N, CA, C and O atoms as a Tripos MOL2 file, in Angstrom:
@<TRIPOS>MOLECULE
protein
  248   247    62     0     0
PROTEIN
NO_CHARGES

@<TRIPOS>ATOM
      1 N          23.1690   -4.1640   -8.5130 N.3       1 MET1
      2 CA         22.2130   -4.3410   -7.4550 C.3       1 MET1
      3 C          22.7300   -3.7550   -6.1350 C.2       1 MET1
      4 O          21.9620   -3.1820   -5.3620 O.2       1 MET1
      5 N          24.0150   -3.9020   -5.8880 N.am      2 ILE2
      6 CA         24.5690   -3.3910   -4.6350 C.3       2 ILE2
      7 C          24.4610   -1.8640   -4.5850 C.2       2 ILE2
      8 O          24.2240   -1.2920   -3.5210 O.2       2 ILE2
      9 N          24.6370   -1.2050   -5.7380 N.am      3 LYS3
     10 CA         24.5050    0.2450   -5.7770 C.3       3 LYS3
     11 C          23.0740    0.6470   -5.4360 C.2       3 LYS3
     12 O          22.8570    1.5840   -4.6690 O.2       3 LYS3
     13 N          22.0920   -0.0650   -6.0080 N.am      4 ASP4
     14 CA         20.6920    0.2240   -5.6970 C.3       4 ASP4
     15 C          20.4110    0.0060   -4.2200 C.2       4 ASP4
     16 O          19.6950    0.7900   -3.5980 O.2       4 ASP4
     17 N          20.9690   -1.0510   -3.6620 N.am      5 PHE5
     18 CA         20.7450   -1.3360   -2.2460 C.3       5 PHE5
     19 C          21.3640   -0.2560   -1.3700 C.2       5 PHE5
     20 O          20.7930    0.1090   -0.3420 O.2       5 PHE5
     21 N          22.5220    0.2580   -1.7620 N.am      6 ARG6
     22 CA         23.1560    1.3370   -0.9770 C.3       6 ARG6
     23 C          22.3100    2.5990   -1.0180 C.2       6 ARG6
     24 O          22.1670    3.2910   -0.0100 O.2       6 ARG6
     25 N          21.7480    2.8970   -2.1870 N.am      7 ILE7
     26 CA         20.8900    4.0790   -2.3010 C.3       7 ILE7
     27 C          19.6550    3.9230   -1.4260 C.2       7 ILE7
     28 O          19.2550    4.8570   -0.7310 O.2       7 ILE7
     29 N          19.0550    2.7380   -1.4630 N.am      8 LEU8
     30 CA         17.8780    2.4920   -0.6310 C.3       8 LEU8
     31 C          18.2220    2.5340    0.8560 C.2       8 LEU8
     32 O          17.4160    2.9860    1.6690 O.2       8 LEU8
     33 N          19.3960    2.0720    1.2040 N.am      9 SER9
     34 CA         19.8290    2.1360    2.6090 C.3       9 SER9
     35 C          20.0150    3.5810    3.0580 C.2       9 SER9
     36 O          19.6510    3.9390    4.1780 O.2       9 SER9
     37 N          20.5800    4.4050    2.1870 N.am     10 ALA10
     38 CA         20.7570    5.8170    2.5160 C.3      10 ALA10
     39 C          19.4070    6.5160    2.6560 C.2      10 ALA10
     40 O          19.2240    7.3440    3.5490 O.2      10 ALA10
     41 N          18.4680    6.1850    1.7810 N.am     11 LEU11
     42 CA         17.1330    6.7720    1.8860 C.3      11 LEU11
     43 C          16.4290    6.3250    3.1640 C.2      11 LEU11
     44 O          15.7090    7.1050    3.7880 O.2      11 LEU11
     45 N          16.6350    5.0850    3.5450 N.am     12 CYS12
     46 CA         16.0430    4.5780    4.7850 C.3      12 CYS12
     47 C          16.6170    5.3200    5.9890 C.2      12 CYS12
     48 O          15.8820    5.6710    6.9120 O.2      12 CYS12
     49 N          17.9110    5.5570    5.9810 N.am     13 ALA13
     50 CA         18.5450    6.2950    7.0710 C.3      13 ALA13
     51 C          18.0380    7.7350    7.1170 C.2      13 ALA13
     52 O          17.8020    8.2770    8.1960 O.2      13 ALA13
     53 N          17.8720    8.3560    5.9460 N.am     14 ALA14
     54 CA         17.3500    9.7250    5.8960 C.3      14 ALA14
     55 C          15.9200    9.7710    6.4220 C.2      14 ALA14
     56 O          15.5460   10.6970    7.1420 O.2      14 ALA14
     57 N          15.1320    8.7810    6.0640 N.am     15 SER15
     58 CA         13.7550    8.7110    6.5440 C.3      15 SER15
     59 C          13.7140    8.6150    8.0660 C.2      15 SER15
     60 O          12.9630    9.3390    8.7200 O.2      15 SER15
     61 N          14.5150    7.7300    8.6180 N.am     16 ALA16
     62 CA         14.5570    7.5760   10.0720 C.3      16 ALA16
     63 C          15.0300    8.8650   10.7400 C.2      16 ALA16
     64 O          14.5250    9.2330   11.8010 O.2      16 ALA16
     65 N          15.9830    9.5430   10.1360 N.am     17 LEU17
     66 CA         16.4890   10.7910   10.6980 C.3      17 LEU17
     67 C          15.4120   11.8680   10.7110 C.2      17 LEU17
     68 O          15.2500   12.5780   11.7040 O.2      17 LEU17
     69 N          14.6750   11.9890    9.6080 N.am     18 PHE18
     70 CA         13.6010   12.9870    9.5620 C.3      18 PHE18
     71 C          12.5320   12.6920   10.6040 C.2      18 PHE18
     72 O          12.0410   13.6080   11.2660 O.2      18 PHE18
     73 N          12.1650   11.4200   10.7570 N.am     19 ILE19
     74 CA         11.1330   11.0670   11.7310 C.3      19 ILE19
     75 C          11.6250   11.3340   13.1520 C.2      19 ILE19
     76 O          10.8840   11.8770   13.9720 O.2      19 ILE19
     77 N          12.8610   10.9580   13.4480 N.am     20 LEU20
     78 CA         13.3990   11.2060   14.7910 C.3      20 LEU20
     79 C          13.5220   12.7000   15.0790 C.2      20 LEU20
     80 O          13.2210   13.1430   16.1870 O.2      20 LEU20
     81 N          13.9580   13.4750   14.0970 N.am     21 LEU21
     82 CA         14.0540   14.9220   14.3020 C.3      21 LEU21
     83 C          12.6740   15.5230   14.5370 C.2      21 LEU21
     84 O          12.5210   16.4440   15.3400 O.2      21 LEU21
     85 N          11.6730   15.0020   13.8390 N.am     22 GLY22
     86 CA         10.3180   15.4880   14.0380 C.3      22 GLY22
     87 C           9.8130   15.2560   15.4530 C.2      22 GLY22
     88 O           9.0330   16.0510   15.9770 O.2      22 GLY22
     89 N          10.2570   14.1660   16.0730 N.am     23 PHE23
     90 CA          9.8280   13.8790   17.4380 C.3      23 PHE23
     91 C          10.6770   14.5960   18.4830 C.2      23 PHE23
     92 O          10.1490   15.0110   19.5150 O.2      23 PHE23
     93 N          11.9660   14.7500   18.2450 N.am     24 TYR24
     94 CA         12.8590   15.2660   19.2840 C.3      24 TYR24
     95 C          13.0580   16.7770   19.2710 C.2      24 TYR24
     96 O          13.4960   17.3460   20.2720 O.2      24 TYR24
     97 N          12.7470   17.4340   18.1660 N.am     25 LEU25
     98 CA         12.8910   18.8860   18.1430 C.3      25 LEU25
     99 C          11.6080   19.5330   18.6600 C.2      25 LEU25
    100 O          10.8030   20.0510   17.8870 O.2      25 LEU25
    101 N          11.4370   19.4920   19.9590 N.am     26 THR26
    102 CA         10.1860   19.9690   20.5500 C.3      26 THR26
    103 C          10.1270   21.4910   20.6650 C.2      26 THR26
    104 O           9.0460   22.0450   20.8620 O.2      26 THR26
    105 N          11.2440   22.1650   20.5470 N.am     27 LYS27
    106 CA         11.2440   23.6250   20.6680 C.3      27 LYS27
    107 C          10.9430   24.3080   19.3340 C.2      27 LYS27
    108 O          10.7990   25.5300   19.2840 O.2      27 LYS27
    109 N          10.8490   23.5380   18.2640 N.am     28 THR28
    110 CA         10.5550   24.1130   16.9520 C.3      28 THR28
    111 C           9.0450   24.2300   16.7660 C.2      28 THR28
    112 O           8.2750   23.5930   17.4840 O.2      28 THR28
    113 N           8.6270   25.0450   15.8010 N.am     29 PRO29
    114 CA          7.1770   25.1720   15.5590 C.3      29 PRO29
    115 C           6.5440   23.8350   15.1500 C.2      29 PRO29
    116 O           7.2050   22.9640   14.5850 O.2      29 PRO29
    117 N           5.2830   23.7010   15.4440 N.am     30 VAL30
    118 CA          4.5660   22.4550   15.1860 C.3      30 VAL30
    119 C           4.5400   22.1560   13.6840 C.2      30 VAL30
    120 O           4.6670   20.9980   13.2850 O.2      30 VAL30
    121 N           4.3780   23.1750   12.8590 N.am     31 MET31
    122 CA          4.3320   22.9470   11.4130 C.3      31 MET31
    123 C           5.6450   22.3560   10.9050 C.2      31 MET31
    124 O           5.6330   21.5020   10.0180 O.2      31 MET31
    125 N           6.7610   22.7920   11.4460 N.am     32 PHE32
    126 CA          8.0620   22.2390   11.0480 C.3      32 PHE32
    127 C           8.1820   20.7810   11.4840 C.2      32 PHE32
    128 O           8.7180   19.9520   10.7490 O.2      32 PHE32
    129 N           7.6840   20.4720   12.6770 N.am     33 GLN33
    130 CA          7.7000   19.0800   13.1460 C.3      33 GLN33
    131 C           6.8370   18.1970   12.2550 C.2      33 GLN33
    132 O           7.2330   17.0860   11.9020 O.2      33 GLN33
    133 N           5.6670   18.6870   11.8960 N.am     34 ILE34
    134 CA          4.7830   17.9170   11.0170 C.3      34 ILE34
    135 C           5.4300   17.7340    9.6560 C.2      34 ILE34
    136 O           5.3370   16.6570    9.0670 O.2      34 ILE34
    137 N           6.0800   18.7670    9.1500 N.am     35 LEU35
    138 CA          6.7680   18.6730    7.8600 C.3      35 LEU35
    139 C           7.8660   17.6110    7.9030 C.2      35 LEU35
    140 O           8.0020   16.8230    6.9670 O.2      35 LEU35
    141 N           8.6420   17.5870    8.9740 N.am     36 LEU36
    142 CA          9.6940   16.5780    9.1070 C.3      36 LEU36
    143 C           9.1020   15.1670    9.1470 C.2      36 LEU36
    144 O           9.6260   14.2560    8.5060 O.2      36 LEU36
    145 N           8.0270   14.9890    9.8870 N.am     37 LEU37
    146 CA          7.3970   13.6750    9.9780 C.3      37 LEU37
    147 C           6.8260   13.2310    8.6370 C.2      37 LEU37
    148 O           6.9820   12.0740    8.2460 O.2      37 LEU37
    149 N           6.1690   14.1400    7.9380 N.am     38 VAL38
    150 CA          5.5710   13.7900    6.6500 C.3      38 VAL38
    151 C           6.6490   13.4540    5.6280 C.2      38 VAL38
    152 O           6.5220   12.4770    4.8900 O.2      38 VAL38
    153 N           7.6980   14.2500    5.5800 N.am     39 VAL39
    154 CA          8.7990   13.9610    4.6430 C.3      39 VAL39
    155 C           9.4480   12.6210    4.9820 C.2      39 VAL39
    156 O           9.7690   11.8440    4.0840 O.2      39 VAL39
    157 N           9.6400   12.3490    6.2620 N.am     40 GLY40
    158 CA         10.2190   11.0710    6.6730 C.3      40 GLY40
    159 C           9.3530    9.8920    6.2800 C.2      40 GLY40
    160 O           9.8600    8.8650    5.8270 O.2      40 GLY40
    161 N           8.0470   10.0370    6.4510 N.am     41 LEU41
    162 CA          7.1360    8.9480    6.0800 C.3      41 LEU41
    163 C           7.0840    8.7430    4.5700 C.2      41 LEU41
    164 O           7.0370    7.6060    4.1020 O.2      41 LEU41
    165 N           7.0930    9.8310    3.8060 N.am     42 ILE42
    166 CA          7.0730    9.7050    2.3470 C.3      42 ILE42
    167 C           8.3440    9.0280    1.8530 C.2      42 ILE42
    168 O           8.2820    8.1420    1.0000 O.2      42 ILE42
    169 N           9.4850    9.4320    2.3760 N.am     43 ILE43
    170 CA         10.7440    8.7940    1.9780 C.3      43 ILE43
    171 C          10.7390    7.3270    2.3850 C.2      43 ILE43
    172 O          11.2240    6.4760    1.6390 O.2      43 ILE43
    173 N          10.1970    7.0250    3.5550 N.am     44 GLY44
    174 CA         10.1180    5.6390    4.0100 C.3      44 GLY44
    175 C           9.2540    4.7800    3.1040 C.2      44 GLY44
    176 O           9.6080    3.6390    2.8100 O.2      44 GLY44
    177 N           8.1210    5.3150    2.6560 N.am     45 ILE45
    178 CA          7.2440    4.5680    1.7590 C.3      45 ILE45
    179 C           7.9230    4.3390    0.4100 C.2      45 ILE45
    180 O           7.8430    3.2460   -0.1500 O.2      45 ILE45
    181 N           8.5890    5.3690   -0.1090 N.am     46 ILE46
    182 CA          9.3120    5.2270   -1.3790 C.3      46 ILE46
    183 C          10.4140    4.1810   -1.2450 C.2      46 ILE46
    184 O          10.6200    3.3670   -2.1450 O.2      46 ILE46
    185 N          11.1150    4.2090   -0.1240 N.am     47 THR47
    186 CA         12.1770    3.2320    0.1130 C.3      47 THR47
    187 C          11.6150    1.8130    0.1890 C.2      47 THR47
    188 O          12.1960    0.8820   -0.3690 O.2      47 THR47
    189 N          10.5000    1.6510    0.8680 N.am     48 LEU48
    190 CA          9.8810    0.3330    0.9850 C.3      48 LEU48
    191 C           9.4560   -0.2030   -0.3810 C.2      48 LEU48
    192 O           9.6930   -1.3700   -0.6910 O.2      48 LEU48
    193 N           8.8360    0.6360   -1.1870 N.am     49 ILE49
    194 CA          8.4220    0.2120   -2.5250 C.3      49 ILE49
    195 C           9.6390   -0.1470   -3.3700 C.2      49 ILE49
    196 O           9.6290   -1.1580   -4.0730 O.2      49 ILE49
    197 N          10.6840    0.6690   -3.3080 N.am     50 GLY50
    198 CA         11.9030    0.3820   -4.0630 C.3      50 GLY50
    199 C          12.5760   -0.9000   -3.6230 C.2      50 GLY50
    200 O          13.0900   -1.6540   -4.4500 O.2      50 GLY50
    201 N          12.5750   -1.1490   -2.3240 N.am     51 LEU51
    202 CA         13.1880   -2.3690   -1.8100 C.3      51 LEU51
    203 C          12.4160   -3.6060   -2.2500 C.2      51 LEU51
    204 O          13.0130   -4.6190   -2.6130 O.2      51 LEU51
    205 N          11.0940   -3.5230   -2.2180 N.am     52 VAL52
    206 CA         10.2780   -4.6550   -2.6690 C.3      52 VAL52
    207 C          10.5150   -4.9260   -4.1500 C.2      52 VAL52
    208 O          10.6500   -6.0800   -4.5550 O.2      52 VAL52
    209 N          10.5680   -3.8600   -4.9670 N.am     53 LYS53
    210 CA         10.8470   -4.0330   -6.3980 C.3      53 LYS53
    211 C          12.2170   -4.6570   -6.6180 C.2      53 LYS53
    212 O          12.3770   -5.5260   -7.4760 O.2      53 LYS53
    213 N          13.2000   -4.2190   -5.8500 N.am     54 LEU54
    214 CA         14.5520   -4.7560   -5.9780 C.3      54 LEU54
    215 C          14.5890   -6.2260   -5.6030 C.2      54 LEU54
    216 O          15.2390   -7.0200   -6.2820 O.2      54 LEU54
    217 N          13.9060   -6.5990   -4.5390 N.am     55 LEU55
    218 CA         13.8830   -7.9960   -4.1270 C.3      55 LEU55
    219 C          13.1370   -8.8670   -5.1280 C.2      55 LEU55
    220 O          13.5440  -10.0010   -5.3810 O.2      55 LEU55
    221 N          12.0590   -8.3590   -5.6960 N.am     56 ILE56
    222 CA         11.3150   -9.1200   -6.7050 C.3      56 ILE56
    223 C          12.1580   -9.3280   -7.9520 C.2      56 ILE56
    224 O          12.1810  -10.4250   -8.5100 O.2      56 ILE56
    225 N          12.8510   -8.2850   -8.3930 N.am     57 SER57
    226 CA         13.6880   -8.4220   -9.5830 C.3      57 SER57
    227 C          14.8530   -9.3620   -9.3220 C.2      57 SER57
    228 O          15.2560  -10.1030  -10.2180 O.2      57 SER57
    229 N          15.3960   -9.3470   -8.1210 N.am     58 GLN58
    230 CA         16.4750  -10.2550   -7.7730 C.3      58 GLN58
    231 C          15.9800  -11.6990   -7.7250 C.2      58 GLN58
    232 O          16.6930  -12.6210   -8.1220 O.2      58 GLN58
    233 N          14.7500  -11.8880   -7.2340 N.am     59 GLN59
    234 CA         14.1670  -13.2250   -7.1710 C.3      59 GLN59
    235 C          13.9110  -13.7770   -8.5740 C.2      59 GLN59
    236 O          14.0860  -14.9720   -8.8110 O.2      59 GLN59
    237 N          13.4980  -12.9130   -9.5030 N.am     60 LYS60
    238 CA         13.2480  -13.3560  -10.8770 C.3      60 LYS60
    239 C          14.5340  -13.7480  -11.5950 C.2      60 LYS60
    240 O          14.5180  -14.6130  -12.4710 O.2      60 LYS60
    241 N          15.6420  -13.1180  -11.2300 N.am     61 GLN61
    242 CA         16.9310  -13.4300  -11.8680 C.3      61 GLN61
    243 C          17.4520  -14.7890  -11.4420 C.2      61 GLN61
    244 O          18.1680  -15.4380  -12.2060 O.2      61 GLN61
    245 N          17.1160  -15.2290  -10.2620 N.am     62 ASP62
    246 CA         17.6180  -16.5270   -9.7570 C.3      62 ASP62
    247 C          16.8550  -17.6920  -10.3100 C.2      62 ASP62
    248 O          17.1570  -18.8390   -9.9810 O.2      62 ASP62
@<TRIPOS>BOND
     1     1     2 1
     2     2     3 1
     3     3     4 2
     4     3     5 am
     5     5     6 1
     6     6     7 1
     7     7     8 2
     8     7     9 am
     9     9    10 1
    10    10    11 1
    11    11    12 2
    12    11    13 am
    13    13    14 1
    14    14    15 1
    15    15    16 2
    16    15    17 am
    17    17    18 1
    18    18    19 1
    19    19    20 2
    20    19    21 am
    21    21    22 1
    22    22    23 1
    23    23    24 2
    24    23    25 am
    25    25    26 1
    26    26    27 1
    27    27    28 2
    28    27    29 am
    29    29    30 1
    30    30    31 1
    31    31    32 2
    32    31    33 am
    33    33    34 1
    34    34    35 1
    35    35    36 2
    36    35    37 am
    37    37    38 1
    38    38    39 1
    39    39    40 2
    40    39    41 am
    41    41    42 1
    42    42    43 1
    43    43    44 2
    44    43    45 am
    45    45    46 1
    46    46    47 1
    47    47    48 2
    48    47    49 am
    49    49    50 1
    50    50    51 1
    51    51    52 2
    52    51    53 am
    53    53    54 1
    54    54    55 1
    55    55    56 2
    56    55    57 am
    57    57    58 1
    58    58    59 1
    59    59    60 2
    60    59    61 am
    61    61    62 1
    62    62    63 1
    63    63    64 2
    64    63    65 am
    65    65    66 1
    66    66    67 1
    67    67    68 2
    68    67    69 am
    69    69    70 1
    70    70    71 1
    71    71    72 2
    72    71    73 am
    73    73    74 1
    74    74    75 1
    75    75    76 2
    76    75    77 am
    77    77    78 1
    78    78    79 1
    79    79    80 2
    80    79    81 am
    81    81    82 1
    82    82    83 1
    83    83    84 2
    84    83    85 am
    85    85    86 1
    86    86    87 1
    87    87    88 2
    88    87    89 am
    89    89    90 1
    90    90    91 1
    91    91    92 2
    92    91    93 am
    93    93    94 1
    94    94    95 1
    95    95    96 2
    96    95    97 am
    97    97    98 1
    98    98    99 1
    99    99   100 2
   100    99   101 am
   101   101   102 1
   102   102   103 1
   103   103   104 2
   104   103   105 am
   105   105   106 1
   106   106   107 1
   107   107   108 2
   108   107   109 am
   109   109   110 1
   110   110   111 1
   111   111   112 2
   112   111   113 am
   113   113   114 1
   114   114   115 1
   115   115   116 2
   116   115   117 am
   117   117   118 1
   118   118   119 1
   119   119   120 2
   120   119   121 am
   121   121   122 1
   122   122   123 1
   123   123   124 2
   124   123   125 am
   125   125   126 1
   126   126   127 1
   127   127   128 2
   128   127   129 am
   129   129   130 1
   130   130   131 1
   131   131   132 2
   132   131   133 am
   133   133   134 1
   134   134   135 1
   135   135   136 2
   136   135   137 am
   137   137   138 1
   138   138   139 1
   139   139   140 2
   140   139   141 am
   141   141   142 1
   142   142   143 1
   143   143   144 2
   144   143   145 am
   145   145   146 1
   146   146   147 1
   147   147   148 2
   148   147   149 am
   149   149   150 1
   150   150   151 1
   151   151   152 2
   152   151   153 am
   153   153   154 1
   154   154   155 1
   155   155   156 2
   156   155   157 am
   157   157   158 1
   158   158   159 1
   159   159   160 2
   160   159   161 am
   161   161   162 1
   162   162   163 1
   163   163   164 2
   164   163   165 am
   165   165   166 1
   166   166   167 1
   167   167   168 2
   168   167   169 am
   169   169   170 1
   170   170   171 1
   171   171   172 2
   172   171   173 am
   173   173   174 1
   174   174   175 1
   175   175   176 2
   176   175   177 am
   177   177   178 1
   178   178   179 1
   179   179   180 2
   180   179   181 am
   181   181   182 1
   182   182   183 1
   183   183   184 2
   184   183   185 am
   185   185   186 1
   186   186   187 1
   187   187   188 2
   188   187   189 am
   189   189   190 1
   190   190   191 1
   191   191   192 2
   192   191   193 am
   193   193   194 1
   194   194   195 1
   195   195   196 2
   196   195   197 am
   197   197   198 1
   198   198   199 1
   199   199   200 2
   200   199   201 am
   201   201   202 1
   202   202   203 1
   203   203   204 2
   204   203   205 am
   205   205   206 1
   206   206   207 1
   207   207   208 2
   208   207   209 am
   209   209   210 1
   210   210   211 1
   211   211   212 2
   212   211   213 am
   213   213   214 1
   214   214   215 1
   215   215   216 2
   216   215   217 am
   217   217   218 1
   218   218   219 1
   219   219   220 2
   220   219   221 am
   221   221   222 1
   222   222   223 1
   223   223   224 2
   224   223   225 am
   225   225   226 1
   226   226   227 1
   227   227   228 2
   228   227   229 am
   229   229   230 1
   230   230   231 1
   231   231   232 2
   232   231   233 am
   233   233   234 1
   234   234   235 1
   235   235   236 2
   236   235   237 am
   237   237   238 1
   238   238   239 1
   239   239   240 2
   240   239   241 am
   241   241   242 1
   242   242   243 1
   243   243   244 2
   244   243   245 am
   245   245   246 1
   246   246   247 1
   247   247   248 2
@<TRIPOS>SUBSTRUCTURE
     1 MET1         2 RESIDUE 1 A MET
     2 ILE2         6 RESIDUE 1 A ILE
     3 LYS3        10 RESIDUE 1 A LYS
     4 ASP4        14 RESIDUE 1 A ASP
     5 PHE5        18 RESIDUE 1 A PHE
     6 ARG6        22 RESIDUE 1 A ARG
     7 ILE7        26 RESIDUE 1 A ILE
     8 LEU8        30 RESIDUE 1 A LEU
     9 SER9        34 RESIDUE 1 A SER
    10 ALA10       38 RESIDUE 1 A ALA
    11 LEU11       42 RESIDUE 1 A LEU
    12 CYS12       46 RESIDUE 1 A CYS
    13 ALA13       50 RESIDUE 1 A ALA
    14 ALA14       54 RESIDUE 1 A ALA
    15 SER15       58 RESIDUE 1 A SER
    16 ALA16       62 RESIDUE 1 A ALA
    17 LEU17       66 RESIDUE 1 A LEU
    18 PHE18       70 RESIDUE 1 A PHE
    19 ILE19       74 RESIDUE 1 A ILE
    20 LEU20       78 RESIDUE 1 A LEU
    21 LEU21       82 RESIDUE 1 A LEU
    22 GLY22       86 RESIDUE 1 A GLY
    23 PHE23       90 RESIDUE 1 A PHE
    24 TYR24       94 RESIDUE 1 A TYR
    25 LEU25       98 RESIDUE 1 A LEU
    26 THR26      102 RESIDUE 1 A THR
    27 LYS27      106 RESIDUE 1 A LYS
    28 THR28      110 RESIDUE 1 A THR
    29 PRO29      114 RESIDUE 1 A PRO
    30 VAL30      118 RESIDUE 1 A VAL
    31 MET31      122 RESIDUE 1 A MET
    32 PHE32      126 RESIDUE 1 A PHE
    33 GLN33      130 RESIDUE 1 A GLN
    34 ILE34      134 RESIDUE 1 A ILE
    35 LEU35      138 RESIDUE 1 A LEU
    36 LEU36      142 RESIDUE 1 A LEU
    37 LEU37      146 RESIDUE 1 A LEU
    38 VAL38      150 RESIDUE 1 A VAL
    39 VAL39      154 RESIDUE 1 A VAL
    40 GLY40      158 RESIDUE 1 A GLY
    41 LEU41      162 RESIDUE 1 A LEU
    42 ILE42      166 RESIDUE 1 A ILE
    43 ILE43      170 RESIDUE 1 A ILE
    44 GLY44      174 RESIDUE 1 A GLY
    45 ILE45      178 RESIDUE 1 A ILE
    46 ILE46      182 RESIDUE 1 A ILE
    47 THR47      186 RESIDUE 1 A THR
    48 LEU48      190 RESIDUE 1 A LEU
    49 ILE49      194 RESIDUE 1 A ILE
    50 GLY50      198 RESIDUE 1 A GLY
    51 LEU51      202 RESIDUE 1 A LEU
    52 VAL52      206 RESIDUE 1 A VAL
    53 LYS53      210 RESIDUE 1 A LYS
    54 LEU54      214 RESIDUE 1 A LEU
    55 LEU55      218 RESIDUE 1 A LEU
    56 ILE56      222 RESIDUE 1 A ILE
    57 SER57      226 RESIDUE 1 A SER
    58 GLN58      230 RESIDUE 1 A GLN
    59 GLN59      234 RESIDUE 1 A GLN
    60 LYS60      238 RESIDUE 1 A LYS
    61 GLN61      242 RESIDUE 1 A GLN
    62 ASP62      246 RESIDUE 1 A ASP
């Protein structure tokens, strides 16, 4: 479980990084900024779903 949690934590950090880069890289083309934001949001949604599944499975084990 700890390995899964570390992977989800890394994905969460990557998601936040993509979203922040999308907002702060104002000198880049708009399409690149949108791409960074969309990738960050998709990774964030995947991370959220994975975290909920992990918590549910952990709750069932107890």
